[in-house]
N, C-alpha and C positions, 0 to 999 in steps of 0.2 A: 592077415599079416599087416604090420604097420611099416611105413617108410622109415627107413633108418636115416639118422642125421647125416650120414656120409653119402646118401644117395644124390646123384646129380639132379639139378633142378631141370624140369622140362624145357625144352627149347622154345623160345618165344616164337609166335607165329610171325611170319614175315609181314611187314606193313604192306598195305595195299599200294600199288605204284600210283604215284601222284601225276606222272606224265601222262597227258591225254593219249599220246600216240601209243604208248605202252599199254594203257588201259583198253584202247580200242583193239589192238592186236591180241590182247590176252598174255602178253609176256614181251620179252625184248623183240623188237621188230625184225631184226636180222635173223635171230633164232627161228621165229615163227615163219618167216619167208623161206628159210632153208628147209624146215619141215614140210611146207607146202610144195616146194620144188621137189623134194624127194618122194612125197606122196603122189604128186602128179606123175612122176616118172614110173613109179610102180603101177599105178592105175593104168597109165598108157600102155605099159607092157602087158598087162592083163587084157585089156580090150584089143590090142594088136593080136594077141594069141587067139582071142575069140573071133578074129576076122572083121572087126569093126574099125572104121576109119572116122577120124575127126570130122572131115568134110561131109562124110555120109551122115553123121549124126547131125551136123548143122543143117544140111539140106533137108534132112528127115523132119527136123523141128520147124524149119521154114514151111515145108509141105503141110505139116500139121496145122500151122497157123492159118495158112491160105485156105485149106480145106474147111476149118472151123468157120472162117469168115464167109466162104461161099455157102456153107450149109446154113450159117445164121441168116443170110439174105434169102436163100431158099425157103426157110422156115417162115420168115417175115412175109415173103411173097405168098406162100400158101395160106397162112392165117389171113392175110388181107383179102385174098380170093374168096376164102369162106365167109369172112365178114360181109363182103359185097354180096355174095350169093344169098346169104340169110337176110341182109338188110333189104333186098329187093322185095322180100315177102313180108318181113316183120314191120318195117316202118309204114308202108301203106295200110296194113291192117290196124296198126296202133293209131294211125292218123284217123281212120275212118271210125274206129271205136271212140275216139276222143270227140270227134265231130258229132257222133250220135248222142253222146252224153251231153253235149253243150245244147242240144235241141230239146231236151227234157225239161 
């Protein structure tokens, strides 16, 4: 089929917003903020129905970071102890081997 001469021209694409704030928000800032507020309310209702609390989530994330930090230091402590335990044996043997090679 061919386009008839009476067919309407396709609508031009809207120009990209030149305002940096509009570009950052991805649309008119007030409209985007209104959508975010509505989405937050809907998600809040769903989480409340599931028995979750915002403060519980916050404290849960805080506990997660604290435990990761504590576990990191425990891991570093363990590796450092293993290094020292191995170094007590490895370095003296290496030193003795190097001194014996120098004597040849």
